[in-house]
N, C-alpha and C positions, 0 to 999 in steps of 0.2 A: 801886784806883789813884787817888790824889788829890794835891792840893797841887802842888809843883814837878814831881813825876814826871808828873802828868797834863798839866801845861803843856808839858813836854818832848815828851811823846807827841803832843799836838795839833800842836805846831810841826813835828815830823817828818812828820806826815800832810800838813799844808798846804804844807810847803817841799819835801820830797823825794818823798813819795807822790803826791799830786795835783799838786803844783807850781802852786799858784794864781797866776794872773797879774792885774795891775792891771785893774780895770774888768770882771772876769769875774762872771757869775752862777754860783752854786754850789748844787747840790742835794745834800742829805745824806739818804740813805735808811737808816732805822734803826728798831729796835723801841723802844718807850717806855723800856725799861730802860737803853738806851744814852744817855739824855739828858745825863748829865754829860759824856760825850765829845763829843756833838754841840755842846754849848754851848762847850766849850773849843776845838773846831775852829773854830767860828764866830768866836771872838776872833781866832785866828791868821789866818783868811781875811781878815777886815776889816783886820787889821794889814798884810796884803800887798796891800791895795787893792781887795778884792772889792767889786763893786757891790751884790750882794744874796746872802744865804745863806738857802736855803729848806729847813727841816727837814721831811722827808717821813716821818712816823711810820707804821709798819705794825704793827698789833697782832696778834701771832701767836695769841693766845688767842681772838680773834674768828674767826680762820681755823679753829681747832679747833671752835668753836661752829657755824660754817657747815657744816663737814664732818658734824657730828652731827645738825644740825637742818634744814638746807636740802634742798630737792628736789635729788637728785644730778644731775639733768639741767641744773641751773643752775650747777654748780660751775666750769664753764669760762668763765662770763660775766666780762668785764672792762669796767668803766665806761669810756666814751670818754675821759674826762679823764685817766685813768691814762697811756695812751701819749702823749696830747697833751702832758702835763707833761714827759715825757721827751724827746719830739721837739722841743719848744720850746727846751730846753737845748741840744740838738744844733744847732738852727738858729742859736742865739746864740753858738755855739762856746764854751760854758761848761764847767764842770767837774762831775764826778760823783764823789761819795764814798759808799761803802756800808759800813755797819758790820755785821759778822757776829758771831754768827748772827742772822739775822732771825727764825728759828723755832728755839727750843731743841731740841736732839736728843732724840728720844723723845716730843715733845709730842703726837704723834698716836697714842700707844699706846692701844689699845682701839678705834680707828677702823678700819673695814674698809680695808686698804691699797689696794685697787683704787679705793675711793671717795676716799681721801685723795690719791691720785696724780693726780686730775683737776684739782685746784686748784693752779696753779703760782705764784700770787702770793706775794711781790712780783715774781717774775721775769715777763718779758713778751717776746714775739717781737721787739718793736721794740728791745729791748736790744741784740741782735746787730746790727741794722741800724745803730744808733748807733756801736757799737764798730767795725764794718767801714767806716763812713764816715770814721772817724778825725777827727771834728770836735771831740771833747772830750778833755781830759786827765783821767784818772780813777784811782781807787784803791779797793781793798777792804781793810779793816782789822778786827782782832778787838777785842772788848770783853767782859771776863769778867762773868758774872752767876751768881747762885747756882743758877739752873735748869740752866745749862750745866755749872757746876763740879761739881755733885753727880753728873752723869752720868760725868764724867771721873774723879772721885775719890769713888766711892760708899762707901768705907770711912770717910770723914770726915764730921763734921756740916757743915751748909751753910756757916756762917761760916768754918770751917777750910778747907773745900774751895775756897771763893772766894779766901781768902788765898793758898793754894797755887797756884791757877791764875793769879792775878795775878803772883805771883813768877815763874812759868814764862813768862808773856807778856813780862815785862821782859827776860828772857834771850833769848827767841826774836826779839824785836823789836830786839835789840842796844841797848836803852836802858841797859844796864849799861856801855856804852862811854862814855868821856869825850865823844866827838863821834859820836852815833848817825848823823847825816847823812853824815859822812865814811865811817863804817863801811859804810853801805848803798851809797854810791857805789863803794866798793872792791869789795864783793861783786857789785854789778851789773856791773862791768867784768870780773870773773872769769867770770860766767855768759855775758856776751857773747862772751868769748874761746872758751869751750867750744862755744857755738852756732856760731860761725864755723868752728871745726875740723870739727864734724859736717857742716855744710853743704858744706864743701870736698870731702868724700868722695863726694857725689852718689850716695848709696845708692839702689838701686831698691826695697829693702824692709828691714825690720827683723824679726828673729825673737826671740821671748821663749820661754825654756825653763826650767822649774822644776817644783816639786811641783804637779801638777794643771794645768800650763800648757804648751802647745805651740802657739804662735800666730805666724803670719807676717802682717805688715801691709805692704801696698804703699805706696810714696810717689809723689807726683806729680813730674814732671820738674823743676819749679821749687820743690818743697818746701824751705823753709829753716828752720833752727832758730833761735829767738829766745829771749832770756832777759835778765833784769836791767832790763827797762823797754822802753818804746816811745815813738815820737815822733809827734805828731798832724800834721794838715795845716798847722798854723801853726808847726811847728817846736818845739813845747813838749814836752819829754821828761818822762814820769812813770813811776813804778813801779806797775804795775797791782795788784799784790798786795804787801802788807806783812804778814808776812814772805814772801819768795820764795826758792826754792832750785832752781827747775826751768829746763830748756830744752825748748822745745816746737815742734811743727810741725803742719801740717795733712796728714793722710794721704790716700791715694786712697780715696774712700768705696766704691769698687767692689771693692777688693782687701783682704780680711781673711779668713783661713781658719784654723780650728783652735779650740782650747779655751783658756780662761783662767780662773784662780781668783783672786778678789780676796784680797789679803794683809792688808786691814784692813776693818772694817765701814764702811759709808757711811750717811749720813743723806739721805733723800729727802724734803725738806719735812716733817721731823718724824717720819718713819717710819724706824726703824733696820733696815738690811738687813745681815744677818750671813751669813757663809759663802757668798758669792755665787760662782756658776759660770755662765759664759756661753760659748755655742758660736756661732761665725761660719761662714757659708758665702758665698763670693762677695761679701764685704763686709757682709752683712746678719746681724743677730742672728737665729738660728733657734731658740734655746733659752735660757731663763733659769731657773736653779734657785738656791735659797738655803735656808739653815737657817731663816731668818725674813725676812719683808718682801718676798719676791719679787714679790708682786702689785702693790706700789707701783711698782716699776721696770717691770714689764710694762705697766702702765697708761701710764706715761710713754713707753715705746717704741712705743706705738700712737698717739701724738699726731698724727704726720704721717709723710709718706714718708721723711724723713731721720732720724727719731727712732731708728730701729733700725740706723743706720750710724754710723761713727766720724767725729768732727769734730776730734779732737785726739789726739796721741800725745806724751807728755811723759816726759823722762828726768831722774832725780834720783840723784845719787851719795850716798854714805854720810857725806860730810863736812859736810853742812848741820846746823845746830843742832837742827832739828826731828827729823830721823831719829835723831840721837845720843841724844835724850831717851828713846827707846824707849816713848813714851807715845802711845796712841791718843786723839785729842782729839775724835773724833766731829764734826769740823768739816772740811768740804772745804777751806776756806782753809788750814788747818794741815796736815791729813793728806796732801793732794796734794803738799805740799812736803817730805814725809818719805819718799816712795817714788815710783818711776816709776808713771805712771798713763795711763789712756785716758779719753776723754770721748765719750759717745754724744750725737749731735745736732750743733748748729751749729758750724762751723769759723771760725777767725779769718782773715780775708782777708789780713792782713799776713803770714801764714805761707807765702804763695806769691807768685810773680811774677804780673804782670798777665795774662799769657797763660793762666794756670791758674785765675784767679778764678772763672770760671763752672763749674769742675769740682769745687770744694770742696763739702763737705756743707752743706746748708741745712736748718734745723729751728728750731722754736720752743723746743726744749729744749737744755740743755747740762748733762750729768750726768757728773761725774768719778768714777772708781772706781780704787782703788789696786791695782796688780798687781806692784809691784817689791819686792824683798827681796834680802838678800845671797846667797840661794841661787837667785835668778832671773838667768840669764845672758841678756845682750842681744848679738846679733850683727848686724852690718851685711852686707847682701847686695848685690853688684853684679849688673848685668844679665848679665854673662858667667859668673856662678856663683861668682866670688871671694867668700870670706867674711872679714870683719874683726871681731875681738872689739871690742866697744864698752864693755860693763860686765861685770866679773867680780868677784864678792864685793863688789859695790857700789862698785868703784873704776874710774875711767875708764881705758881701755886705748888710747885714741887720742892 
């Protein structure tokens, strides 16, 4: 992606995604390979009056070297200036932009998954504190690289794979529209409408049923479904993910029972987890099996008390552009917007009313895995036993 297309993309990120405000400080977290987009975003941020743009480069290949060469007992160490940098942006009511993937999918191949799962950087516990404080307007966006593209399109040589992935991102980001900003505002309004309709039902729980899946997840009394963006404490609205196709809420972390099979592979900091199967009892993960990579997820779920409980339940219909593509991108940013999904770990406080904020799940991790497909039915359950179809064949029933 280059030239005018790159400029249009950067403008979309600064204007609609993060919605940069005059005099804001901006932090951009990215791998060095994303430098062209970082620089283009900086141009647009300064045009919108940003006070300072801080490119925070994280080298994923040093992360791999650390996993191979460092004392495993040091892999959870995080320098004090890492969280301080993030908390300073929060205190200043600045903006955060993250470019995905920070770590190419499969980069940790050959590393013991249990060891690789111990180093969470560039993710940090303080990230959820900042999100839940609602002090920043923020956005996560994709950038195609050869390392990522060759995983998505292994049948092509690297330059051809990169070109194909770039073309796909143009479509998924709606940059093929005459006015991408207007297209995203329209899509955002549609997702907000779906979220409002789901919230109005005040379901006590949702049940997922499909091949290898029979799982019931409880909701909190004030659980509300959001989508299409959020508003911070200063009234600035941003779209946290570009692209986005989901509506999500915070479930009751004490109520999840049954089994669920992932419908897509997932990447856990460079470790590919395929054929994932998870069993829950009384809200807690009690069994994790997978065709490959299970140890990486098990290591993450042992991180803290909340790491083995759910922090997010998200629903996605079949009408979004990512799902229609039929492609697995091995990127949570994209794949979670192709199918309904769950997240182990921390919950978003904005997903519940003030009276339930203390009940949401709290954890240093947040790992999404996809469980939705056309053959996975979603049913809303009321406390009185009434059942309401929510998704059938990937189509909304509400």
